[in-house]
FISERO-824226 format. One record per residue: residue in one letter; chain; x, y, z of N, C-alpha, C in turn. Coordinates in steps of 0.001 Angstrom, whole numbers, padded with zeros to 6 digits. Atoms other than C-alpha are relative to their C-alpha. Last residue first. Layout:
<nodes>
+--------+--------+---------+---------+---------+---------+---------+---------+---------+---------+---------+
: residu : chaine :     n_X :     n_Y :     n_Z :    ca_X :    ca_Y :    ca_Z :     c_X :     c_Y :     c_Z :
+--------+--------+---------+---------+---------+---------+---------+---------+---------+---------+---------+
:      A :      A :       X :       Y :       Z :       X :       Y :       Z :       X :       Y :       Z :
...
+--------+--------+---------+---------+---------+---------+---------+---------+---------+---------+---------+
</nodes>
This chain:
<nodes>
+--------+--------+---------+---------+---------+---------+---------+---------+---------+---------+---------+
: residu : chaine :     n_X :     n_Y :     n_Z :    ca_X :    ca_Y :    ca_Z :     c_X :     c_Y :     c_Z :
+--------+--------+---------+---------+---------+---------+---------+---------+---------+---------+---------+
:      A :      A : -001228 :  000736 : -000342 :  144881 :  092753 :  100404 :  001170 :  000966 : -000375 :
:      A :      A : -000889 :  000518 :  001240 :  141763 :  094966 :  100220 :  001426 : -000651 :  000460 :
:      L :      A : -001052 : -000986 :  000244 :  139713 :  094909 :  103576 :  000845 : -000606 : -001299 :
:      P :      A : -001267 :  000337 : -000370 :  136663 :  092701 :  103372 :  001111 :  001088 : -000402 :
:      V :      A : -000789 : -000167 :  001343 :  133277 :  094545 :  103103 :  001402 : -000286 :  000524 :
:      V :      A : -001343 : -000575 : -000277 :  130955 :  093554 :  105968 :  000886 : -000173 : -001168 :
:      S :      A : -000033 : -001286 :  000260 :  127416 :  092959 :  104926 :  001358 :  000673 :  000056 :
:      S :      A :  000219 : -000241 :  001313 :  127251 :  089207 :  104644 :  000188 :  001429 : -000502 :
:      A :      A : -001172 :  000640 :  000632 :  128750 :  088797 :  108096 : -000101 :  000222 : -001593 :
:      V :      A : -001225 : -000879 : -000189 :  126223 :  091281 :  109338 :  001162 : -000586 : -000619 :
:      H :      A : -000072 : -001362 :  000837 :  123403 :  089392 :  107734 :  001189 :  000850 :  000114 :
:      A :      A : -000413 :  000513 :  001325 :  124667 :  086065 :  109307 : -000134 :  001312 : -001015 :
:      V :      A : -001588 :  000203 :  000249 :  124931 :  087812 :  112674 :  000369 : -000323 : -001397 :
:      F :      A : -000686 : -001392 : -000079 :  121173 :  089094 :  112445 :  001566 : -000058 : -000415 :
:      N :      A :  000449 : -000624 :  001375 :  119926 :  085480 :  111362 :  000776 :  001371 : -000105 :
:      Q :      A : -000820 :  000708 :  001101 :  121774 :  084121 :  114344 : -000184 :  000450 : -001389 :
:      L :      A : -001324 : -000642 :  000034 :  120180 :  086763 :  116419 :  000977 : -000693 : -000947 :
:      L :      A :  000013 : -001428 :  000369 :  116750 :  085532 :  115184 :  001338 :  000757 :  000153 :
:      Q :      A : -000130 : -000029 :  001262 :  117659 :  081932 :  115779 : -000050 :  001307 : -000701 :
:      M :      A : -001477 :  000395 :  000466 :  118769 :  082446 :  119332 : -000027 :  000033 : -001507 :
:      G :      A : -000900 : -001140 : -000114 :  115422 :  084370 :  119882 :  001419 : -000315 : -000355 :
:      F :      A :  000493 : -001015 :  001028 :  113385 :  081483 :  118577 :  000912 :  001221 :  000049 :
:      R :      A : -000407 :  000361 :  001240 :  115457 :  079004 :  120641 : -000400 :  000941 : -001161 :
:      H :      A : -000432 :  001386 :  000161 :  115013 :  080869 :  123943 :  000415 : -000325 : -001368 :
:      S :      A :  001011 :  000735 :  000832 :  113077 :  084055 :  123686 :  000527 : -001372 : -000338 :
:      K :      A :  000838 :  000745 : -000830 :  114717 :  086126 :  126488 : -000968 : -001061 : -000603 :
:      E :      A : -000854 :  000655 : -000994 :  117726 :  087290 :  124428 : -000871 : -000749 :  001112 :
:      P :      A : -000600 :  001168 :  000275 :  115211 :  087948 :  121675 :  000858 : -000835 :  000954 :
:      H :      A : -001420 :  000116 : -000540 :  113249 :  090426 :  123657 :  000689 : -001428 : -000618 :
:      F :      A : -000278 :  001118 : -000973 :  110197 :  091545 :  121814 :  001371 :  000000 :  000292 :
:      Q :      A :  000637 : -000404 : -001262 :  109667 :  094945 :  120164 :  000180 : -001124 :  001012 :
:      T :      A :  000927 :  001017 : -000595 :  112285 :  094008 :  117445 : -000542 :  000497 :  001299 :
:      G :      A :  000509 : -000094 : -001541 :  114077 :  096614 :  115485 : -000834 : -001079 :  000207 :
:      M :      A :  000881 :  001214 : -000432 :  116246 :  096698 :  112262 : -000454 :  000189 :  001402 :
:      I :      A :  000561 : -000262 : -001197 :  118011 :  099554 :  110325 : -001097 : -001011 :  000368 :
:      H :      A : -000810 :  000738 : -000984 :  120124 :  098281 :  107463 : -000553 :  000411 :  001539 :
:      G :      A : -001525 :  000145 :  000498 :  117489 :  098946 :  104917 :  000756 : -000811 :  001187 :
:      H :      A : -000128 : -001073 :  000909 :  114266 :  099704 :  106936 :  001438 :  000182 : -000526 :
:      Q :      A : -001428 : -000222 :  000624 :  113544 :  096749 :  108877 : -000245 :  001018 : -000993 :
:      F :      A : -000142 : -000861 :  001126 :  110698 :  096332 :  111423 :  001418 : -000128 : -000665 :
:      A :      A : -001394 : -000389 :  000376 :  109757 :  093914 :  114154 : -000224 :  000757 : -001288 :
:      A :      A : -000882 :  000869 : -000985 :  106676 :  093044 :  116467 :  001426 :  000096 : -000468 :
:      T :      A : -001208 :  000324 :  000666 :  104559 :  095856 :  114861 :  001018 : -000731 :  001084 :
:      V :      A : -001030 : -000952 : -000199 :  101164 :  095617 :  116355 :  001389 : -000452 : -000643 :
:      D :      A : -001294 :  000382 :  000601 :  098029 :  093899 :  115212 :  000959 :  001075 :  000310 :
:      L :      A : -000094 : -000441 :  001326 :  095137 :  094706 :  117735 :  001390 : -000525 : -000545 :
:      G :      A :  001199 : -000894 :  000283 :  093855 :  093359 :  120883 :  000088 :  000680 : -001301 :
:      H :      A :  000448 : -000215 : -001420 :  097357 :  091897 :  121456 : -001112 :  000986 : -000073 :
:      H :      A :  001389 : -000475 : -000339 :  098286 :  090430 :  118060 : -000129 :  000066 :  001518 :
:      A :      A :  000685 :  000818 : -000918 :  101831 :  090216 :  116791 : -001348 :  000651 :  000469 :
:      T :      A :  000899 : -000615 : -000942 :  103419 :  091613 :  113660 : -000545 : -001039 :  001088 :
:      A :      A :  001004 :  000914 : -000712 :  106312 :  090958 :  111463 : -000849 :  000761 :  001055 :
:      V :      A : -000444 :  001270 :  000320 :  108479 :  092587 :  108815 : -000909 : -000977 :  000823 :
:      V :      A :  000248 :  000910 : -001026 :  107035 :  096115 :  108972 :  000166 : -001516 : -000537 :
:      D :      A : -001105 :  000170 : -000964 :  109044 :  098414 :  106750 : -000280 : -000970 :  001238 :
:      A :      A : -001147 :  000765 :  000556 :  106759 :  097838 :  103860 :  001045 : -000138 :  000949 :
:      A :      A :  000389 :  001291 : -000295 :  103722 :  099300 :  105754 :  001091 : -001065 : -000361 :
:      D :      A : -000114 :  001128 :  001156 :  105485 :  102577 :  105424 : -000360 : -001382 :  000394 :
:      D :      A :  000734 : -000741 :  001129 :  104556 :  105211 :  108001 : -000188 : -000792 : -001175 :
:      C :      A : -000868 : -000477 :  001102 :  105518 :  102805 :  110795 : -000850 :  000664 : -001030 :
:      V :      A :  000884 : -000184 :  001030 :  103447 :  102490 :  114116 :  000864 :  000510 : -001242 :
:      V :      A : -000460 : -000908 :  001124 :  105700 :  101423 :  116928 : -001070 : -000193 : -001112 :
:      H :      A : -000376 :  000772 :  001140 :  104226 :  100054 :  120234 :  000198 :  001057 : -001163 :
:      Y :      A : -000030 : -000773 :  001098 :  103822 :  101177 :  123797 :  000375 : -000793 : -001186 :
:      S :      A :  001178 : -000862 : -000053 :  103154 :  099461 :  127033 : -000368 :  000832 : -001201 :
:      H :      A :  000063 : -001509 :  000427 :  105774 :  096801 :  126524 : -001490 :  000539 :  000108 :
:      V :      A :  000381 : -000924 : -000918 :  107048 :  093433 :  127540 : -000043 :  001476 : -000303 :
:      F :      A :  000235 : -001469 :  000075 :  107315 :  090717 :  124944 : -000401 :  000682 :  001473 :
:      Y :      A :  000382 : -000414 : -001396 :  108800 :  087199 :  124960 : -000159 :  001618 : -000171 :
:      F :      A : -001103 : -000828 : -000714 :  108926 :  085581 :  121343 : -000638 :  000732 :  001341 :
:      R :      A :  000569 : -000616 : -001282 :  107026 :  082846 :  119524 :  001116 :  000709 :  000700 :
:      A :      A : -000680 :  000146 : -001100 :  107692 :  081937 :  115859 : -000434 :  000617 :  001352 :
:      A :      A :  000953 :  000294 : -001037 :  104935 :  081699 :  113197 :  000824 : -000350 :  001403 :
:      D :      A :  001247 : -000031 :  000235 :  107759 :  081584 :  110440 : -000922 : -000413 :  001290 :
:      L :      A :  000703 : -000436 : -001137 :  111153 :  081803 :  111753 : -001624 :  000325 : -000246 :
:      N :      A :  000285 :  001043 : -000908 :  113372 :  080101 :  109213 : -000769 :  000296 :  001363 :
:      P :      A : -000377 :  001241 :  000651 :  114586 :  083395 :  107755 : -000186 : -001186 :  000931 :
:      F :      A :  000881 :  001214 : -000427 :  113173 :  086069 :  110083 :  000165 : -001129 : -001014 :
:      L :      A :  000079 :  000563 : -001171 :  115867 :  088789 :  110666 : -000943 : -001271 :  000125 :
:      A :      A : -001133 :  000575 : -000376 :  117279 :  089848 :  107411 : -000193 : -000879 :  001341 :
:      G :      A : -001061 : -000923 : -000265 :  114110 :  090340 :  105706 :  001216 : -000677 :  000416 :
:      S :      A : -001077 :  000557 : -000986 :  111648 :  087530 :  106187 :  001012 :  001105 :  000282 :
:      R :      A : -001221 :  000220 :  000849 :  108574 :  089326 :  104826 :  001152 : -000322 :  000890 :
:      H :      A :  000519 : -000572 :  001237 :  104991 :  089498 :  106499 :  001242 : -000088 : -001165 :
:      V :      A : -001052 : -000560 :  000791 :  105859 :  087229 :  109461 : -000628 :  000425 : -001454 :
:      T :      A :  000144 :  000223 :  001485 :  103151 :  086665 :  111854 :  000932 :  000712 : -000809 :
:      T :      A : -000145 : -001007 :  000940 :  104551 :  086555 :  115417 : -000512 : -000444 : -001215 :
:      T :      A : -000367 :  000427 :  001300 :  103245 :  084389 :  118314 :  000068 :  001248 : -001080 :
:      N :      A :  001036 : -000139 :  000952 :  103136 :  085683 :  121791 :  000636 : -000458 : -001366 :
:      W :      A : -000140 :  000703 :  001153 :  104916 :  084947 :  125066 : -001107 :  000261 : -001102 :
:      G :      A : -000113 :  001628 :  000142 :  104586 :  087241 :  127971 :  000285 : -000268 : -001432 :
:      M :      A : -001141 :  000562 : -000676 :  103660 :  091013 :  128794 : -000252 : -001585 : -000252 :
:      H :      A :  000036 :  001287 :  000746 :  101584 :  093369 :  126899 :  001270 : -000709 :  000492 :
:      P :      A : -000668 :  000468 :  001170 :  101626 :  096089 :  129347 : -000266 : -001248 : -000354 :
:      V :      A : -001158 : -000725 :  000528 :  098770 :  096665 :  129348 :  000945 :  000287 :  001380 :
:      K :      A : -000824 : -001051 : -000924 :  096261 :  094167 :  130183 :  001029 :  000660 : -000819 :
:      L :      A : -001512 :  000136 :  000176 :  093486 :  092587 :  128072 :  000845 :  000981 :  000772 :
:      D :      A : -000431 :  001136 : -000597 :  089875 :  091894 :  129351 :  001651 : -000068 : -000156 :
:      P :      A : -000342 : -000155 : -001249 :  088960 :  095400 :  128665 :  000424 : -001218 :  000798 :
:      R :      A : -000240 :  001277 : -000503 :  089128 :  094888 :  124998 :  000574 :  000077 :  001550 :
:      H :      A :  000967 :  000882 :  000468 :  087548 :  097730 :  123135 :  000317 : -001512 :  000629 :
:      A :      A :  001212 : -000175 : -000706 :  089346 :  100141 :  125418 : -001031 : -000954 : -000495 :
:      L :      A :  000685 :  001285 : -000078 :  092680 :  098742 :  124241 : -001551 :  000086 :  000716 :
:      Q :      A :  001438 : -000472 : -000199 :  094542 :  101777 :  122962 : -000868 : -001355 : -000004 :
:      F :      A :  001086 :  000847 :  000346 :  098222 :  100782 :  123397 : -001337 :  000567 :  000356 :
:      R :      A :  000543 :  000781 : -001139 :  100427 :  103730 :  123605 : -001100 : -000833 : -000451 :
:      V :      A :  001303 : -000406 : -000570 :  102179 :  105189 :  120604 : -000445 : -001112 :  001153 :
:      T :      A :  000315 :  001002 : -000994 :  105707 :  105087 :  119088 : -001235 :  000447 :  000748 :
:      D :      A :  000235 : -000560 : -001399 :  106155 :  106892 :  115884 : -000401 : -001157 :  001073 :
:      A :      A :  000925 :  000786 : -000987 :  107601 :  105858 :  112580 : -000197 :  000813 :  001204 :
:      A :      A :  001286 : -000687 :  000039 :  109723 :  106919 :  109601 : -001173 : -000686 :  000791 :
:      V :      A :  001084 :  000453 :  000762 :  112819 :  105361 :  110795 : -001187 :  000899 :  000022 :
:      W :      A : -000557 :  000706 :  001063 :  116143 :  106737 :  111835 : -001070 : -000696 : -000909 :
:      G :      A :  000553 : -000210 :  001216 :  114502 :  109332 :  113915 :  000576 : -000614 : -001344 :
:      L :      A : -001156 :  000058 :  000942 :  116712 :  109041 :  116920 : -000469 :  000403 : -001410 :
:      G :      A : -000721 :  001227 :  000066 :  113808 :  110075 :  119200 :  001095 :  000190 : -000992 :
:      P :      A :  000022 :  000541 :  001387 :  112600 :  113499 :  120099 :  001018 : -001256 :  000015 :
:      Q :      A : -001181 :  000036 :  000665 :  112022 :  113937 :  123866 : -000139 : -000553 : -001413 :
:      T :      A : -000137 : -001278 :  000863 :  108577 :  114614 :  125056 :  001235 :  000038 : -000718 :
:      G :      A : -000791 : -001145 : -000466 :  107570 :  111368 :  126637 : -000167 :  001128 : -000910 :
:      E :      A : -000435 :  000028 : -001403 :  105455 :  108275 :  126553 :  000606 :  001203 :  000615 :
:      E :      A :  001182 : -000600 : -000751 :  103469 :  109298 :  123268 :  000379 : -000088 :  001540 :
:      S :      A :  000843 :  000914 : -000630 :  107053 :  108440 :  121739 : -001160 :  000796 :  000702 :
:      G :      A :  000454 : -000347 : -001353 :  109242 :  110110 :  119201 : -000999 : -000949 :  000677 :
:      R :      A : -000009 : -001532 : -000241 :  110697 :  110018 :  115786 : -000288 :  000530 :  001232 :
:      T :      A :  001101 : -000645 :  000573 :  111512 :  106316 :  115822 :  000097 :  001547 :  000280 :
:      M :      A : -000382 : -000218 :  001186 :  114768 :  104581 :  116679 : -001031 :  000986 : -000859 :
:      L :      A : -000718 : -001158 : -000034 :  114146 :  105079 :  120345 :  000475 :  000296 : -001510 :
:      Q :      A :  000818 : -001152 :  000008 :  111362 :  102548 :  119964 :  000831 :  001302 : -000218 :
:      M :      A :  000962 : -000169 :  001150 :  113463 :  099832 :  118759 : -000645 :  001380 :  000018 :
:      G :      A : -000917 : -000464 :  001114 :  115975 :  100504 :  121560 : -000675 :  000021 : -001314 :
:      L :      A : -000191 : -001567 :  000029 :  113036 :  100523 :  123949 :  000929 :  000370 : -001085 :
:      C :      A :  000933 : -000497 : -000846 :  112331 :  096649 :  122708 :  000097 :  001642 :  000143 :
:      I :      A :  001038 :  001057 : -000736 :  115450 :  095705 :  120919 : -000848 :  000793 :  001063 :
:      G :      A :  000478 : -000649 : -001334 :  117259 :  097969 :  118340 : -000987 : -001187 :  000560 :
:      L :      A :  001232 :  000552 : -000735 :  119293 :  096130 :  115765 : -000300 :  000613 :  001196 :
:      I :      A :  000338 : -000333 : -001331 :  121804 :  098088 :  113658 : -001316 : -000852 :  000434 :
:      P :      A :  001205 :  000731 : -000409 :  123567 :  096969 :  110364 : -000323 :  000359 :  001521 :
:      K :      A : -000169 :  001352 : -000630 :  126100 :  099732 :  109670 : -001426 : -000762 :  000305 :
:      H :      A :  001024 :  001015 :  000395 :  125252 :  102429 :  107210 :  000213 : -001493 :  000703 :
:      Q :      A : -000701 :  001322 :  000264 :  128366 :  104366 :  107842 : -000784 : -001192 : -000435 :
:      Q :      A : -001336 : -000198 :  000864 :  126800 :  107857 :  107151 :  000714 : -001396 : -000205 :
:      T :      A :  000242 : -000823 :  001325 :  123198 :  107508 :  108436 :  001198 :  000254 : -000876 :
:      A :      A :  001331 :  000325 :  000601 :  123169 :  104836 :  111187 : -000121 :  000684 : -001341 :
:      A :      A :  000067 :  001445 :  000330 :  126815 :  104863 :  112345 : -001237 : -000380 : -000862 :
:      D :      A : -000880 :  000330 :  001079 :  126910 :  108579 :  112230 : -000010 : -001371 : -000422 :
:      H :      A :  000705 : -000659 :  001197 :  123675 :  108885 :  114271 :  001032 : -000124 : -001209 :
:      L :      A :  001212 :  000836 :  000269 :  125173 :  106595 :  116889 : -000554 :  000489 : -001396 :
:      V :      A : -000647 :  001228 :  000632 :  128467 :  108440 :  116936 : -000986 : -000955 : -000325 :
:      D :      A : -000488 : -000380 :  001256 :  126553 :  111839 :  117345 :  000667 : -001392 : -000640 :
:      A :      A :  001001 : -000213 :  001070 :  124126 :  110424 :  120088 :  000656 :  000319 : -001358 :
:      L :      A : -000018 :  000996 :  001236 :  126686 :  108712 :  122129 : -000905 :  000463 : -001182 :
:      G :      A : -000780 : -000465 :  001171 :  127904 :  111586 :  124470 : -000102 : -001090 : -001134 :
:      M :      A : -001055 :  000698 :  000196 :  126837 :  109773 :  127663 :  000873 :  000233 : -001160 :
:      A :      A : -000867 : -000448 : -001175 :  124379 :  112504 :  128604 :  001305 : -000744 : -000154 :
:      H :      A : -000580 : -001116 :  000163 :  122968 :  112173 :  125061 :  000874 :  000416 :  001106 :
:      I :      A : -000742 : -000076 :  001171 :  122198 :  108510 :  125230 :  000781 :  001455 : -000186 :
:      S :      A : -001248 :  000733 : -000256 :  121050 :  108761 :  128779 :  000866 : -000075 : -001201 :
:      Q :      A : -000789 : -000859 : -001105 :  118576 :  111497 :  127962 :  001346 : -000688 :  000217 :
:      M :      A : -000509 : -001006 :  000844 :  117197 :  109465 :  124961 :  000968 :  000872 :  001013 :
:      G :      A : -000854 :  000689 :  001030 :  116639 :  106308 :  127151 :  000668 :  001078 : -000616 :
:      H :      A : -001140 :  000503 : -000608 :  115208 :  108356 :  130095 :  001025 : -000462 : -001029 :
:      D :      A : -000790 : -001269 : -000334 :  112784 :  110031 :  127668 :  001289 : -000180 :  000720 :
:      F :      A : -000426 : -000745 :  001262 :  111606 :  106670 :  126239 :  001001 :  001137 :  000273 :
:      A :      A :  000781 : -001062 :  000521 :  111093 :  104825 :  129781 :  000699 :  000693 : -001173 :
:      G :      A :  000394 : -001274 : -000836 :  112491 :  101569 :  130566 : -000641 :  000951 : -000733 :
:      V :      A :  001000 :  000327 : -000894 :  114405 :  098500 :  129042 : -000364 :  001395 :  000922 :
:      G :      A :  000820 : -001050 : -000677 :  116676 :  099112 :  126019 : -001225 : -000741 :  000735 :
:      P :      A :  000893 :  000642 : -000840 :  119234 :  097305 :  123692 : -000955 :  001092 :  000596 :
:      L :      A :  000444 : -000942 : -000986 :  120866 :  099009 :  120884 : -001184 : -000544 :  000758 :
:      I :      A :  001136 :  000315 : -000436 :  122827 :  096362 :  118782 : -000427 :  000965 :  001127 :
:      L :      A :  000440 : -000531 : -001272 :  125440 :  097576 :  116534 : -001276 : -000552 :  000477 :
:      A :      A :  001479 : -000400 : -000274 :  127397 :  096304 :  113674 : -000420 :  000339 :  001422 :
:      D :      A :  000589 :  000422 :  001197 :  130927 :  095859 :  112228 : -001536 :  000327 :  000048 :
:      A :      A :  000665 :  001262 : -000137 :  132428 :  097948 :  115236 : -000712 : -000420 : -001465 :
:      T :      A : -000603 :  001153 :  000699 :  134806 :  100563 :  114492 : -000663 : -001210 : -000048 :
:      R :      A : -000269 : -000505 :  001440 :  132593 :  103626 :  115373 :  000622 : -000979 : -000882 :
:      I :      A :  001187 : -000060 :  000823 :  131125 :  101849 :  118298 :  000238 :  000381 : -001461 :
:      A :      A :  000287 :  001479 :  000250 :  134617 :  100932 :  119621 : -001388 :  000076 : -000622 :
:      D :      A : -000893 :  000503 :  000928 :  135672 :  104674 :  119174 : -000436 : -001479 : -000283 :
:      P :      A :  000188 : -000270 :  001458 :  132593 :  105940 :  120836 :  000862 : -000530 : -001023 :
:      D :      A : -001167 : -000719 :  000674 :  133205 :  103827 :  123961 : -000221 :  000514 : -001350 :
:      S :      A :  000537 : -001394 :  000244 :  129843 :  102944 :  125548 :  001306 :  000859 : -000617 :
:      T :      A : -000987 : -001326 :  000103 :  130684 :  099213 :  125233 : -000997 :  001146 : -000069 :
:      I :      A :  000939 : -001056 : -000675 :  129385 :  095705 :  125676 :  000852 :  001152 :  000215 :
:      V :      A : -000362 : -000648 : -001275 :  131462 :  093716 :  123273 : -001007 :  000900 :  000401 :
:      S :      A :  000762 : -001359 : -000409 :  130599 :  091024 :  120712 :  000752 :  000715 :  001221 :
:      S :      A : -000790 : -000754 : -000861 :  132059 :  088087 :  118815 : -000755 :  001165 :  000278 :
:      A :      A : -000206 : -001276 :  000354 :  129326 :  085681 :  117379 :  001004 :  000833 :  001045 :
:      G :      A : -001405 : -000177 :  000493 :  129403 :  081954 :  117761 :  000456 :  001471 : -000432 :
:      V :      A :  000045 :  000333 :  001398 :  125617 :  081383 :  118106 :  001297 :  000327 : -000625 :
:      R :      A :  000429 :  001416 :  000538 :  126038 :  080811 :  121735 : -000176 : -000206 : -001308 :
:      R :      A : -000951 :  000905 : -000338 :  128170 :  083911 :  122344 : -000398 : -001275 : -000533 :
:      L :      A : -000957 : -000155 :  001147 :  125461 :  086013 :  120746 :  001173 : -001019 :  000248 :
:      M :      A :  000674 :  000423 :  001024 :  123106 :  084812 :  123513 :  000804 :  000062 : -001314 :
:      N :      A :  000071 :  001477 : -000304 :  125524 :  085538 :  126262 : -000597 : -000809 : -001187 :
:      R :      A : -001292 :  000612 :  000436 :  126058 :  088863 :  124743 :  000066 : -001426 :  000239 :
:      I :      A : -000058 : -000125 :  001498 :  122420 :  089632 :  124761 :  001342 : -000476 : -000349 :
:      S :      A :  000817 :  001019 :  000423 :  122006 :  088490 :  128434 :  000175 : -000105 : -001705 :
:      A :      A : -000705 :  001295 : -000353 :  124964 :  090598 :  129533 : -000860 : -001074 : -000706 :
:      T :      A : -001124 :  000048 :  000963 :  123394 :  093783 :  127674 :  000727 : -001305 :  000232 :
:      N :      A : -000512 :  001385 : -000492 :  119837 :  093328 :  129142 :  001323 : -000199 : -000822 :
:      G :      A :  000003 :  001124 :  000955 :  119141 :  097122 :  128562 :  000628 : -001312 :  000676 :
:      M :      A :  001323 :  000454 :  000041 :  119235 :  100670 :  129932 : -000147 : -001225 : -000902 :
:      G :      A :  000571 :  000102 : -001431 :  122550 :  102194 :  131218 : -001390 : -000658 :  000068 :
:      Y :      A :  000615 : -001225 : -000407 :  123693 :  103419 :  127903 : -000647 : -000032 :  001290 :
:      A :      A :  000226 :  000046 : -001548 :  125780 :  100200 :  126969 : -000260 :  001574 :  000337 :
:      V :      A : -000206 : -001515 : -000732 :  125748 :  099795 :  123254 : -000477 :  000003 :  001401 :
:      I :      A :  001363 : -000016 : -000735 :  126199 :  096017 :  122223 :  000061 :  001534 :  000774 :
:      A :      A :  000089 : -000907 : -001289 :  128955 :  096449 :  119724 : -001325 :  000034 :  000491 :
:      I :      A :  001213 : -000837 : -000290 :  129204 :  093579 :  117237 :  000109 :  000695 :  001238 :
:      M :      A :  000357 : -000204 : -001449 :  132699 :  092446 :  115945 : -001419 :  000851 :  000123 :
+--------+--------+---------+---------+---------+---------+---------+---------+---------+---------+---------+
</nodes>
């Protein structure tokens, strides 16, 4: 079972519908027990960084999420703001992030390209640097982006895909069991469906069966 974390910010129903289409069982939940017992988590997100962190703390989810990431080592996929919340923090606000990945979230700096708009909005092609868990069968795929800030990883090896919008930005990262996409797979049609199917396959391969 995949738990889609409901903290008031994200396209939870769209994600669940897409998971259903690839044959995966999921639940939209803010129940710590459901999060604790799930095989994997998806942390969605739309909106401002500080509001996202404040919502997680206000709903009492910070500890169970931290335990899932750092003690249980569950596969976790962050989407858009959810990906950014996994970093140390964002130039958008002052709240510390979850800090699961050695990375920072920074604002687009496009003074050299006045013809380009921020937010980066719409379809863009990704360049895959390593397939990792998310990108088998997805070389040069197109995804739907909506963001004014982007993630900069300390370790280039964590970057699995980039997209170009005036500069190359991290479209997806993976650090062990922690994964994130800056784009919205739930809005990205067949490419997004394939990516979520890849995540589901990774989850299935990671689950340790109970002893008989």
